[in-house]
PASEBA-1860 file (N, C-alpha, C; in nm, 3 decimals):
! residues 296
1> MGGVRALD> -0.205/-1.609/0.829/-0.163/-1.446/0.931/-0.296/-1.393/0.952 ~ -0.329/-1.379/0.846/-0.466/-1.243/0.838/-0.451/-1.114/0.841 ~ -0.520/-1.057/0.816/-0.498/-0.885/0.799/-0.507/-0.809/0.882 ~ -0.551/-0.693/0.864/-0.545/-0.605/1.007/-0.677/-0.646/1.060 ~ -0.678/-0.589/1.168/-0.824/-0.658/1.225/-0.852/-0.545/1.381 ~ -0.925/-0.494/1.418/-0.963/-0.423/1.525/-0.967/-0.520/1.653 ~ -0.926/-0.452/1.741/-0.883/-0.516/1.872/-1.007/-0.450/2.015 ~ -1.108/-0.509/2.040/-1.172/-0.419/2.103/-1.163/-0.465/2.248
9> TVVGLGPG> -1.116/-0.607/2.253/-1.090/-0.677/2.416/-0.977/-0.686/2.384 ~ -0.900/-0.699/2.541/-0.747/-0.794/2.565/-0.771/-0.923/2.593 ~ -0.883/-0.989/2.590/-0.926/-1.134/2.609/-0.979/-1.190/2.466 ~ -0.880/-1.309/2.450/-0.906/-1.393/2.319/-0.771/-1.419/2.225 ~ -0.702/-1.337/2.264/-0.575/-1.327/2.191/-0.526/-1.448/2.171 ~ -0.492/-1.477/2.072/-0.389/-1.665/2.071/-0.273/-1.658/2.056 ~ -0.177/-1.782/2.019/-0.100/-1.778/2.021/-0.081/-1.759/1.905 ~ 0.086/-1.640/1.863/0.094/-1.616/1.748/0.043/-1.462/1.685
17> EHGSWGYS> -0.073/-1.427/1.760/-0.095/-1.294/1.773/-0.027/-1.192/1.838 ~ -0.023/-1.062/1.815/0.071/-0.921/1.811/0.005/-0.840/1.807 ~ -0.071/-0.813/1.898/-0.141/-0.689/1.910/-0.088/-0.562/1.980 ~ -0.165/-0.438/1.965/-0.149/-0.326/2.021/-0.252/-0.241/2.118 ~ -0.250/-0.188/2.211/-0.362/-0.152/2.311/-0.328/-0.018/2.362 ~ -0.363/0.080/2.343/-0.345/0.221/2.412/-0.455/0.262/2.494 ~ -0.382/0.276/2.615/-0.446/0.286/2.769/-0.409/0.435/2.761 ~ -0.474/0.487/2.897/-0.445/0.663/2.948/-0.439/0.608/3.100
25> GRAALRSV> -0.360/0.632/3.134/-0.269/0.678/3.292/-0.269/0.521/3.372 ~ -0.204/0.572/3.471/-0.145/0.412/3.508/-0.265/0.333/3.560 ~ -0.378/0.414/3.610/-0.477/0.299/3.671/-0.527/0.203/3.562 ~ -0.548/0.238/3.450/-0.578/0.162/3.305/-0.486/0.119/3.266 ~ -0.361/0.125/3.315/-0.261/0.037/3.249/-0.221/-0.088/3.368 ~ -0.293/-0.116/3.510/-0.287/-0.195/3.564/-0.398/-0.261/3.553 ~ -0.542/-0.207/3.520/-0.630/-0.305/3.472/-0.624/-0.374/3.376 ~ -0.595/-0.303/3.268/-0.586/-0.418/3.128/-0.462/-0.492/3.181
33> CAVYLAEG> -0.370/-0.519/3.234/-0.271/-0.561/3.228/-0.318/-0.701/3.315 ~ -0.405/-0.686/3.419/-0.500/-0.745/3.503/-0.563/-0.833/3.432 ~ -0.637/-0.801/3.357/-0.762/-0.875/3.290/-0.657/-0.974/3.170 ~ -0.552/-0.900/3.078/-0.498/-0.990/2.969/-0.379/-1.100/3.065 ~ -0.334/-1.074/3.144/-0.251/-1.168/3.221/-0.320/-1.275/3.317 ~ -0.453/-1.244/3.369/-0.533/-1.308/3.416/-0.591/-1.419/3.354 ~ -0.617/-1.355/3.205/-0.707/-1.515/3.144/-0.558/-1.626/3.111 ~ -0.439/-1.573/3.104/-0.342/-1.652/3.076/-0.274/-1.755/3.187
41> MRLKEQLL> -0.333/-1.693/3.287/-0.277/-1.752/3.441/-0.419/-1.871/3.399 ~ -0.537/-1.842/3.378/-0.599/-1.941/3.381/-0.589/-2.026/3.279 ~ -0.521/-1.980/3.150/-0.481/-2.106/3.003/-0.313/-2.137/3.075 ~ -0.281/-2.151/3.221/-0.187/-2.207/3.286/-0.064/-2.208/3.156 ~ -0.076/-2.045/3.127/0.034/-1.986/3.034/0.153/-1.930/3.153 ~ 0.290/-1.931/3.050/0.401/-1.793/3.169/0.401/-1.711/3.122 ~ 0.340/-1.644/3.222/0.345/-1.503/3.206/0.475/-1.400/3.181 ~ 0.432/-1.297/3.120/0.597/-1.195/3.160/0.556/-1.084/3.074
49> FVGGGPRA> 0.579/-0.975/3.197/0.593/-0.857/3.148/0.708/-0.748/3.171 ~ 0.699/-0.692/3.046/0.805/-0.605/3.023/0.791/-0.466/3.032 ~ 0.889/-0.349/3.053/0.833/-0.252/3.049/1.008/-0.145/3.063 ~ 0.988/0.009/3.087/1.092/0.064/3.067/1.126/0.111/3.203 ~ 1.063/0.081/3.287/1.134/0.157/3.425/1.208/0.057/3.516 ~ 1.220/0.078/3.673/1.266/0.001/3.756/1.159/-0.093/3.767 ~ 1.258/-0.255/3.866/1.149/-0.308/3.856/1.043/-0.319/3.973 ~ 1.069/-0.194/4.069/0.980/-0.159/4.163/0.826/-0.103/4.130
57> SLLDDLAD> 0.867/-0.031/3.993/0.756/0.041/3.930/0.697/-0.081/3.794 ~ 0.746/-0.131/3.752/0.691/-0.249/3.698/0.592/-0.345/3.750 ~ 0.653/-0.374/3.904/0.564/-0.437/4.010/0.464/-0.384/4.038 ~ 0.447/-0.262/4.056/0.347/-0.153/4.060/0.242/-0.174/3.979 ~ 0.262/-0.181/3.871/0.206/-0.165/3.714/0.080/-0.307/3.721 ~ 0.186/-0.377/3.811/0.108/-0.532/3.844/-0.018/-0.535/3.943 ~ 0.010/-0.419/4.012/-0.083/-0.414/4.178/-0.218/-0.498/4.133 ~ -0.234/-0.470/4.031/-0.419/-0.522/4.007/-0.428/-0.691/3.975
65> LPGRDELL> -0.315/-0.713/3.941/-0.329/-0.890/3.903/-0.353/-0.963/4.008 ~ -0.446/-1.078/4.002/-0.448/-1.151/4.130/-0.390/-1.237/4.145 ~ -0.312/-1.253/4.254/-0.211/-1.341/4.327/-0.089/-1.319/4.266 ~ -0.042/-1.208/4.230/0.046/-1.117/4.203/0.178/-1.189/4.269 ~ 0.186/-1.174/4.383/0.326/-1.228/4.455/0.304/-1.353/4.467 ~ 0.251/-1.459/4.450/0.244/-1.600/4.464/0.274/-1.656/4.321 ~ 0.217/-1.596/4.165/0.246/-1.584/4.096/0.400/-1.576/4.025 ~ 0.474/-1.439/4.147/0.592/-1.419/4.099/0.695/-1.582/4.196
73> ATGQLLVH> 0.666/-1.590/4.320/0.710/-1.686/4.419/0.703/-1.816/4.337 ~ 0.620/-1.879/4.250/0.625/-1.966/4.184/0.702/-2.012/4.023 ~ 0.753/-1.831/4.022/0.755/-1.825/3.917/0.691/-1.850/3.738 ~ 0.541/-1.834/3.762/0.441/-1.854/3.651/0.473/-1.682/3.615 ~ 0.486/-1.607/3.679/0.493/-1.436/3.635/0.676/-1.429/3.648 ~ 0.684/-1.345/3.528/0.833/-1.266/3.530/0.835/-1.166/3.483 ~ 0.886/-1.053/3.544/0.875/-0.871/3.521/1.047/-0.914/3.464 ~ 1.079/-0.854/3.347/1.209/-0.762/3.287/1.188/-0.619/3.266
81> SFGDLETT> 1.268/-0.552/3.254/1.301/-0.457/3.176/1.331/-0.468/3.014 ~ 1.309/-0.364/2.950/1.374/-0.353/2.809/1.498/-0.385/2.793 ~ 1.597/-0.323/2.912/1.737/-0.346/2.941/1.764/-0.484/2.941 ~ 1.697/-0.571/3.058/1.719/-0.719/3.056/1.736/-0.751/2.929 ~ 1.604/-0.758/2.848/1.576/-0.828/2.685/1.706/-0.776/2.607 ~ 1.765/-0.656/2.626/1.823/-0.643/2.519/2.025/-0.657/2.562 ~ 2.023/-0.665/2.692/2.176/-0.672/2.722/2.237/-0.804/2.795 ~ 2.105/-0.853/2.836/2.119/-1.022/2.903/2.167/-1.118/2.791
89> APPAVAGV> 2.266/-1.178/2.836/2.321/-1.281/2.741/2.261/-1.409/2.793 ~ 2.199/-1.466/2.701/2.099/-1.599/2.758/2.222/-1.727/2.711 ~ 2.199/-1.804/2.812/2.331/-1.933/2.846/2.270/-2.023/2.683 ~ 2.417/-2.082/2.610/2.422/-2.146/2.540/2.303/-2.242/2.545 ~ 2.273/-2.249/2.448/2.129/-2.403/2.418/2.213/-2.470/2.262 ~ 2.240/-2.585/2.344/2.201/-2.656/2.196/2.174/-2.668/2.083 ~ 2.188/-2.695/1.964/2.108/-2.587/1.812/2.095/-2.532/1.800 ~ 2.092/-2.420/1.914/2.042/-2.275/1.907/2.143/-2.132/1.846
97> SSRPPAGT> 2.165/-2.116/1.759/2.272/-2.006/1.722/2.230/-1.845/1.823 ~ 2.400/-1.810/1.855/2.335/-1.711/1.943/2.328/-1.577/1.888 ~ 2.331/-1.561/1.771/2.263/-1.467/1.625/2.148/-1.490/1.601 ~ 2.073/-1.363/1.528/1.967/-1.370/1.495/1.941/-1.453/1.342 ~ 1.805/-1.513/1.323/1.824/-1.566/1.210/1.871/-1.536/1.097 ~ 1.947/-1.589/0.983/1.965/-1.551/0.865/1.903/-1.480/0.790 ~ 1.924/-1.342/0.762/1.846/-1.235/0.695/1.790/-1.138/0.768 ~ 1.778/-1.168/0.924/1.712/-1.022/0.993/1.785/-0.937/0.973
105> VAPATGPR> 1.738/-0.809/0.962/1.800/-0.671/0.973/1.837/-0.634/1.101 ~ 1.963/-0.608/1.098/2.005/-0.553/1.241/2.009/-0.400/1.286 ~ 1.981/-0.391/1.398/1.983/-0.242/1.417/2.157/-0.167/1.347 ~ 2.117/-0.059/1.296/2.271/0.034/1.261/2.298/0.060/1.407 ~ 2.239/0.128/1.536/2.288/0.188/1.610/2.194/0.138/1.760 ~ 2.248/0.161/1.834/2.180/0.136/1.969/2.180/0.000/2.006 ~ 2.090/-0.077/2.082/2.092/-0.211/2.141/2.074/-0.282/2.047 ~ 2.148/-0.375/2.077/2.074/-0.536/1.971/1.965/-0.593/1.957
113> LPVESLRR> 1.937/-0.678/1.907/1.781/-0.704/1.878/1.792/-0.828/1.979 ~ 1.680/-0.822/2.077/1.655/-0.926/2.142/1.584/-1.027/2.127 ~ 1.630/-1.057/2.022/1.582/-1.197/1.938/1.606/-1.320/2.015 ~ 1.723/-1.348/2.074/1.755/-1.460/2.169/1.659/-1.498/2.323 ~ 1.659/-1.341/2.371/1.657/-1.362/2.474/1.473/-1.369/2.489 ~ 1.402/-1.286/2.400/1.248/-1.350/2.361/1.211/-1.501/2.341 ~ 1.332/-1.570/2.250/1.281/-1.682/2.169/1.373/-1.791/2.298 ~ 1.457/-1.740/2.411/1.457/-1.840/2.492/1.337/-1.807/2.603
121> LAEDALSG> 1.300/-1.722/2.626/1.179/-1.700/2.733/1.071/-1.771/2.671 ~ 1.027/-1.804/2.542/0.932/-1.888/2.486/0.927/-2.038/2.545 ~ 1.106/-2.068/2.472/1.100/-2.214/2.446/1.114/-2.251/2.576 ~ 1.177/-2.202/2.717/1.163/-2.241/2.874/0.984/-2.211/2.857 ~ 0.924/-2.118/2.838/0.807/-2.157/2.927/0.719/-2.277/2.883 ~ 0.791/-2.365/2.783/0.693/-2.495/2.656/0.756/-2.564/2.774 ~ 0.934/-2.562/2.802/1.009/-2.687/2.845/0.949/-2.660/3.033 ~ 0.915/-2.577/3.088/0.886/-2.548/3.183/0.713/-2.626/3.223
129> GFGGLRLA> 0.688/-2.649/3.128/0.492/-2.711/3.162/0.429/-2.620/3.138 ~ 0.449/-2.477/3.089/0.342/-2.444/3.038/0.282/-2.453/2.957 ~ 0.177/-2.399/2.912/0.097/-2.388/2.778/0.126/-2.339/2.671 ~ 0.227/-2.235/2.703/0.287/-2.104/2.630/0.339/-1.966/2.677 ~ 0.386/-1.901/2.602/0.421/-1.723/2.669/0.303/-1.650/2.689 ~ 0.275/-1.608/2.730/0.161/-1.447/2.734/0.262/-1.353/2.788 ~ 0.313/-1.260/2.636/0.376/-1.137/2.677/0.322/-0.987/2.680 ~ 0.263/-0.926/2.795/0.251/-0.783/2.797/0.373/-0.686/2.807
137> ADTTRLVS> 0.369/-0.589/2.696/0.515/-0.506/2.709/0.431/-0.364/2.705 ~ 0.480/-0.310/2.822/0.480/-0.131/2.781/0.558/-0.047/2.747 ~ 0.529/-0.043/2.605/0.639/0.022/2.490/0.650/0.175/2.538 ~ 0.560/0.262/2.633/0.520/0.417/2.607/0.713/0.457/2.630 ~ 0.800/0.387/2.669/0.945/0.455/2.706/1.003/0.444/2.603 ~ 0.969/0.356/2.460/1.027/0.340/2.337/0.964/0.381/2.237 ~ 0.864/0.528/2.269/0.869/0.618/2.206/0.868/0.792/2.216 ~ 0.960/0.824/2.121/0.987/0.970/2.164/0.909/1.047/2.117
145> EAGLTPRL> 0.918/1.186/2.141/0.820/1.266/2.074/0.849/1.321/1.934 ~ 0.966/1.296/1.912/1.029/1.312/1.774/0.957/1.200/1.667 ~ 0.952/1.048/1.722/0.872/0.938/1.679/0.884/0.816/1.728 ~ 0.901/0.656/1.670/0.921/0.608/1.702/1.103/0.548/1.704 ~ 1.132/0.487/1.818/1.317/0.504/1.853/1.302/0.346/1.799 ~ 1.462/0.357/1.762/1.556/0.281/1.732/1.478/0.140/1.812 ~ 1.548/0.168/1.934/1.494/0.068/2.052/1.336/-0.008/2.043 ~ 1.241/0.053/1.991/1.123/0.025/1.979/1.101/-0.059/1.836
153> IAFELAVD> 1.153/-0.014/1.713/1.169/-0.082/1.641/1.234/-0.235/1.641 ~ 1.355/-0.205/1.727/1.433/-0.351/1.741/1.349/-0.448/1.798 ~ 1.294/-0.382/1.950/1.180/-0.492/1.975/1.078/-0.527/1.873 ~ 1.006/-0.441/1.804/0.898/-0.499/1.761/0.952/-0.596/1.663 ~ 1.022/-0.577/1.582/1.141/-0.648/1.490/1.145/-0.850/1.594 ~ 1.211/-0.827/1.699/1.255/-0.968/1.746/1.111/-1.002/1.758 ~ 1.009/-0.937/1.796/0.857/-0.990/1.850/0.798/-1.078/1.729 ~ 0.809/-1.016/1.616/0.778/-1.097/1.481/0.850/-1.164/1.413
161> AVYATQHA> 0.949/-1.165/1.447/1.051/-1.262/1.399/1.072/-1.401/1.481 ~ 1.032/-1.387/1.603/1.060/-1.518/1.717/0.901/-1.557/1.727 ~ 0.863/-1.462/1.789/0.717/-1.523/1.819/0.568/-1.579/1.712 ~ 0.592/-1.537/1.587/0.541/-1.577/1.486/0.551/-1.768/1.464 ~ 0.649/-1.783/1.503/0.702/-1.939/1.523/0.700/-2.024/1.642 ~ 0.662/-1.938/1.769/0.631/-1.977/1.859/0.510/-1.955/1.960 ~ 0.492/-2.014/2.043/0.367/-2.086/2.131/0.355/-1.950/2.226 ~ 0.316/-1.822/2.188/0.302/-1.720/2.233/0.214/-1.613/2.217
169> TVLCLVDL> 0.152/-1.536/2.272/0.083/-1.402/2.268/0.148/-1.301/2.305 ~ 0.075/-1.198/2.223/0.196/-1.076/2.292/0.078/-0.925/2.266 ~ 0.091/-0.875/2.341/-0.043/-0.764/2.380/0.097/-0.645/2.423 ~ 0.129/-0.560/2.303/0.194/-0.387/2.330/0.100/-0.287/2.407 ~ 0.137/-0.247/2.486/0.091/-0.122/2.577/0.156/-0.008/2.535 ~ 0.081/0.092/2.486/0.155/0.234/2.521/0.032/0.391/2.593 ~ 0.102/0.418/2.618/0.009/0.558/2.743/-0.040/0.649/2.624 ~ -0.148/0.688/2.580/-0.167/0.759/2.488/-0.166/0.924/2.552
177> ERVAARAR> -0.154/0.913/2.670/-0.167/1.042/2.738/-0.030/1.124/2.728 ~ 0.083/1.017/2.706/0.222/1.078/2.703/0.259/1.064/2.546 ~ 0.229/0.990/2.483/0.240/0.949/2.286/0.102/0.980/2.213 ~ -0.004/1.045/2.244/-0.098/1.041/2.147/-0.031/1.069/2.036 ~ 0.014/1.174/1.991/0.056/1.224/1.825/0.108/1.057/1.810 ~ 0.148/0.990/1.841/0.248/0.890/1.747/0.160/0.731/1.818 ~ 0.030/0.743/1.836/-0.024/0.646/1.882/-0.079/0.546/1.750 ~ -0.075/0.647/1.628/-0.106/0.554/1.504/-0.022/0.480/1.464
185> EVNALHRA> 0.089/0.559/1.469/0.222/0.474/1.410/0.222/0.365/1.516 ~ 0.234/0.361/1.613/0.289/0.266/1.699/0.209/0.119/1.686 ~ 0.039/0.199/1.676/-0.051/0.100/1.599/-0.024/-0.001/1.502 ~ -0.007/0.100/1.364/0.103/0.037/1.261/0.154/-0.067/1.261 ~ 0.219/-0.081/1.355/0.306/-0.194/1.343/0.250/-0.330/1.415 ~ 0.167/-0.340/1.428/0.078/-0.440/1.484/-0.013/-0.483/1.368 ~ -0.085/-0.611/1.339/-0.228/-0.612/1.279/-0.326/-0.644/1.344 ~ -0.318/-0.675/1.500/-0.469/-0.627/1.573/-0.415/-0.504/1.630
193> QHTGGAEP> -0.531/-0.427/1.649/-0.472/-0.298/1.663/-0.645/-0.229/1.758 ~ -0.620/-0.167/1.870/-0.714/-0.095/1.946/-0.708/0.031/1.898 ~ -0.815/0.066/1.834/-0.838/0.210/1.795/-0.924/0.325/1.852 ~ -0.992/0.255/1.960/-1.054/0.339/1.978/-1.190/0.363/1.934 ~ -1.232/0.248/1.840/-1.367/0.291/1.781/-1.339/0.266/1.597 ~ -1.226/0.343/1.575/-1.221/0.375/1.394/-1.190/0.233/1.323 ~ -1.178/0.198/1.247/-1.144/0.061/1.158/-1.028/0.094/1.149 ~ -0.900/0.028/1.201/-0.772/0.016/1.097/-0.753/0.008/0.992
201> TFALSLSP> -0.685/0.017/0.933/-0.688/0.054/0.799/-0.529/-0.061/0.764 ~ -0.451/-0.024/0.797/-0.310/-0.078/0.768/-0.216/-0.131/0.837 ~ -0.123/-0.198/0.837/-0.067/-0.273/0.922/0.068/-0.292/0.850 ~ 0.214/-0.269/0.936/0.340/-0.336/0.859/0.407/-0.402/0.988 ~ 0.435/-0.520/0.949/0.479/-0.648/1.008/0.609/-0.680/0.966 ~ 0.678/-0.772/1.063/0.821/-0.773/1.022/0.871/-0.892/0.985 ~ 0.930/-0.984/0.921/0.984/-1.085/0.919/1.122/-1.062/0.881 ~ 1.182/-1.196/0.887/1.368/-1.158/0.879/1.377/-1.079/0.717
209> GVVHLVGE> 1.377/-0.952/0.756/1.450/-0.885/0.634/1.366/-0.851/0.510 ~ 1.259/-0.826/0.545/1.108/-0.814/0.498/1.016/-0.698/0.555 ~ 0.958/-0.654/0.527/0.878/-0.572/0.544/0.724/-0.615/0.483 ~ 0.600/-0.618/0.586/0.510/-0.674/0.550/0.377/-0.562/0.513 ~ 0.329/-0.528/0.416/0.236/-0.421/0.400/0.107/-0.460/0.417 ~ -0.011/-0.423/0.523/-0.123/-0.501/0.502/-0.210/-0.404/0.519 ~ -0.367/-0.435/0.425/-0.408/-0.357/0.431/-0.489/-0.235/0.342 ~ -0.548/-0.134/0.343/-0.534/-0.035/0.269/-0.483/0.105/0.338
217> IDTTTAGD> -0.366/0.163/0.193/-0.322/0.328/0.254/-0.351/0.398/0.191 ~ -0.433/0.511/0.169/-0.419/0.605/0.087/-0.384/0.750/0.173 ~ -0.413/0.876/0.079/-0.370/1.009/0.157/-0.410/1.020/0.288 ~ -0.487/0.963/0.369/-0.525/1.008/0.510/-0.441/0.909/0.549 ~ -0.342/0.812/0.529/-0.293/0.716/0.641/-0.107/0.722/0.564 ~ -0.101/0.763/0.468/0.047/0.803/0.394/0.142/0.871/0.481 ~ 0.114/0.939/0.525/0.194/1.051/0.649/0.233/0.935/0.768 ~ 0.117/0.849/0.791/0.150/0.746/0.856/0.268/0.656/0.877
225> LARVLGAY> 0.259/0.584/0.710/0.313/0.484/0.638/0.461/0.549/0.618 ~ 0.467/0.670/0.568/0.603/0.764/0.583/0.719/0.725/0.699 ~ 0.625/0.764/0.801/0.698/0.803/0.944/0.730/0.655/1.005 ~ 0.632/0.570/0.977/0.707/0.424/1.004/0.829/0.357/0.931 ~ 0.804/0.415/0.795/0.891/0.346/0.708/1.013/0.388/0.768 ~ 1.040/0.544/0.779/1.174/0.644/0.790/1.207/0.563/0.902 ~ 1.107/0.553/1.015/1.173/0.499/1.194/1.241/0.376/1.144 ~ 1.182/0.250/1.080/1.250/0.174/1.051/1.353/0.136/0.953
233> GDATSGPL> 1.384/0.230/0.858/1.529/0.274/0.798/1.630/0.325/0.881 ~ 1.575/0.407/0.956/1.666/0.478/1.045/1.718/0.381/1.201 ~ 1.692/0.259/1.205/1.693/0.098/1.309/1.767/0.047/1.273 ~ 1.754/0.035/1.116/1.813/-0.089/1.080/1.912/-0.064/0.953 ~ 1.952/-0.159/0.930/2.096/-0.199/0.812/2.075/-0.296/0.702 ~ 2.098/-0.284/0.576/2.135/-0.352/0.488/2.007/-0.372/0.389 ~ 2.024/-0.464/0.289/1.919/-0.446/0.178/1.755/-0.468/0.218 ~ 1.680/-0.479/0.192/1.533/-0.454/0.211/1.395/-0.499/0.114
241> VVDLLELE> 1.315/-0.579/0.166/1.220/-0.637/-0.005/1.107/-0.579/0.118 ~ 1.022/-0.519/0.052/0.905/-0.476/0.071/0.779/-0.549/0.048 ~ 0.688/-0.657/0.098/0.593/-0.745/0.050/0.501/-0.690/0.074 ~ 0.420/-0.642/-0.060/0.308/-0.576/-0.101/0.157/-0.703/-0.113 ~ 0.204/-0.814/-0.129/0.111/-0.930/-0.124/-0.030/-0.905/-0.061 ~ -0.057/-0.842/0.074/-0.162/-0.870/0.148/-0.180/-0.697/0.137 ~ -0.176/-0.624/0.054/-0.214/-0.474/0.028/-0.310/-0.525/-0.066 ~ -0.454/-0.441/0.022/-0.532/-0.450/-0.081/-0.594/-0.294/-0.130
249> FIDVAATR> -0.495/-0.222/-0.127/-0.541/-0.093/-0.189/-0.403/0.001/-0.190 ~ -0.338/0.055/-0.210/-0.274/0.166/-0.233/-0.264/0.299/-0.356 ~ -0.310/0.437/-0.257/-0.326/0.524/-0.357/-0.183/0.605/-0.445 ~ -0.181/0.720/-0.470/-0.099/0.758/-0.552/-0.032/0.843/-0.441 ~ -0.052/0.910/-0.345/0.036/0.950/-0.233/0.076/0.856/-0.178 ~ 0.005/0.720/-0.134/0.098/0.636/-0.054/0.201/0.571/-0.137 ~ 0.161/0.582/-0.240/0.259/0.506/-0.387/0.429/0.588/-0.372 ~ 0.340/0.713/-0.352/0.475/0.813/-0.334/0.565/0.795/-0.218
257> VLALFQRK> 0.493/0.801/-0.124/0.579/0.745/-0.017/0.700/0.628/-0.015 ~ 0.642/0.551/-0.087/0.703/0.420/-0.115/0.863/0.433/-0.224 ~ 0.821/0.522/-0.340/0.895/0.565/-0.395/1.031/0.633/-0.342 ~ 1.011/0.775/-0.247/1.067/0.813/-0.146/1.194/0.767/-0.092 ~ 1.069/0.693/0.020/1.148/0.570/0.119/1.269/0.511/0.008 ~ 1.276/0.435/-0.096/1.319/0.371/-0.174/1.458/0.433/-0.213 ~ 1.402/0.567/-0.277/1.509/0.651/-0.358/1.602/0.726/-0.196 ~ 1.549/0.709/-0.092/1.633/0.772/0.043/1.745/0.640/0.104
265> MSAEGRSV> 1.695/0.522/0.128/1.752/0.409/0.097/1.840/0.384/-0.010 ~ 1.837/0.395/-0.124/1.953/0.383/-0.230/2.005/0.468/-0.190 ~ 2.037/0.609/-0.153/2.122/0.736/-0.112/2.196/0.653/-0.004 ~ 2.173/0.595/0.071/2.276/0.558/0.155/2.348/0.424/0.119 ~ 2.282/0.401/0.012/2.349/0.242/-0.069/2.286/0.140/-0.025 ~ 2.163/0.121/0.005/2.100/0.049/0.097/1.994/0.032/-0.041 ~ 1.952/-0.140/-0.079/1.839/-0.168/-0.197/1.707/-0.150/-0.124 ~ 1.617/-0.157/-0.200/1.486/-0.181/-0.138/1.400/-0.210/-0.250
273> TFAGVGPA> 1.401/-0.336/-0.287/1.256/-0.389/-0.361/1.137/-0.440/-0.336 ~ 1.046/-0.409/-0.453/0.900/-0.436/-0.439/0.877/-0.600/-0.451 ~ 0.777/-0.655/-0.388/0.740/-0.841/-0.430/0.558/-0.817/-0.401 ~ 0.508/-0.893/-0.455/0.393/-0.914/-0.425/0.349/-0.843/-0.505 ~ 0.367/-0.775/-0.571/0.294/-0.663/-0.644/0.147/-0.701/-0.737 ~ 0.041/-0.676/-0.662/-0.095/-0.706/-0.739/-0.141/-0.625/-0.873 ~ -0.205/-0.721/-0.921/-0.297/-0.619/-1.062/-0.301/-0.477/-1.003 ~ -0.401/-0.432/-0.919/-0.449/-0.347/-0.856/-0.339/-0.220/-0.840
281> AVNTLRAF> -0.207/-0.236/-0.825/-0.116/-0.185/-0.787/-0.018/-0.154/-0.873 ~ 0.015/-0.282/-0.972/0.079/-0.214/-1.072/0.098/-0.086/-1.128 ~ 0.012/-0.085/-1.237/-0.003/0.097/-1.299/0.047/0.183/-1.193 ~ 0.014/0.182/-1.064/0.053/0.299/-1.010/0.228/0.337/-0.959 ~ 0.247/0.166/-0.924/0.385/0.187/-0.891/0.461/0.204/-1.019 ~ 0.405/0.120/-1.117/0.542/0.164/-1.259/0.536/0.325/-1.279 ~ 0.429/0.349/-1.254/0.445/0.513/-1.284/0.548/0.570/-1.190 ~ 0.562/0.519/-1.112/0.675/0.586/-1.012/0.812/0.517/-1.023
289> ALNGEVTP> 0.818/0.426/-1.135/0.959/0.364/-1.203/1.006/0.295/-1.044 ~ 0.938/0.222/-0.960/0.953/0.177/-0.865/0.999/0.007/-0.904 ~ 1.104/-0.037/-0.865/1.151/-0.164/-0.920/1.102/-0.257/-0.813 ~ 1.077/-0.405/-0.891/1.087/-0.540/-0.787/0.995/-0.621/-0.914 ~ 0.939/-0.735/-0.788/0.932/-0.819/-0.887/0.712/-0.827/-0.912 ~ 0.674/-0.826/-0.983/0.548/-0.798/-1.030/0.439/-0.930/-1.048 ~ 0.391/-0.964/-0.968/0.298/-1.103/-0.966/0.164/-1.083/-0.985 ~ 0.103/-1.093/-1.068/-0.083/-1.117/-1.098/-0.124/-1.180/-1.006
END
């Protein structure tokens, strides 16, 4: 799957990739959507734009996309709100469960995981003769001043759970003018990150029942890790495994964050175990009496 990397352009993302991109203002959003989706149009992919506003506003966000109205008329371009994905019950498909995959962590409150809606859209793209699905999602309205919302966590979890095994490319967008203080936390939910020149250091990716920590985490990013883990814990229920196999470095400050997270979840009756602990992190984790599987 690869580690964390900088995303310098919205062109060139491939199937299975899930990136984030910060923009500044409505005009920049229109421009980014046009470039990213136009590449999918040339590749004969199904195009999907998802956002938090009414349909008329979402269509306006695509005003710079060449041939937008024709793409809508032919069905190559689809436009949905997050509410559509969360509340629309997909039709029954033979061999496909109406429930999330076994082991998926379900949100404790709020909307259901849009797993089946996303899976259906990816499958419909292929069965409709397209080369795959290309999704652009403006997640700005799923981020609050207080932090990452359960709806954002549910969406990102569903994307990682479904599209890791589907022929799909995903770019999550966020308006830096509205959520600047939370931009690094949003970025941390993606392995490919647009950081405006700074090298990304870590990512937290999601698969059913497991949080994967990737890259390097130290004093400078421990606070981001704490807030993202806290948001994930608040939005989900059930036992959790934190996989450290792709973690290249972790210092004492970041390890303290993991310890506090485990204790908080334990106080709420939830287990957190750590797996894939490499030699570089063994002593640090043991110093905080963190439990889990240590794999040298």
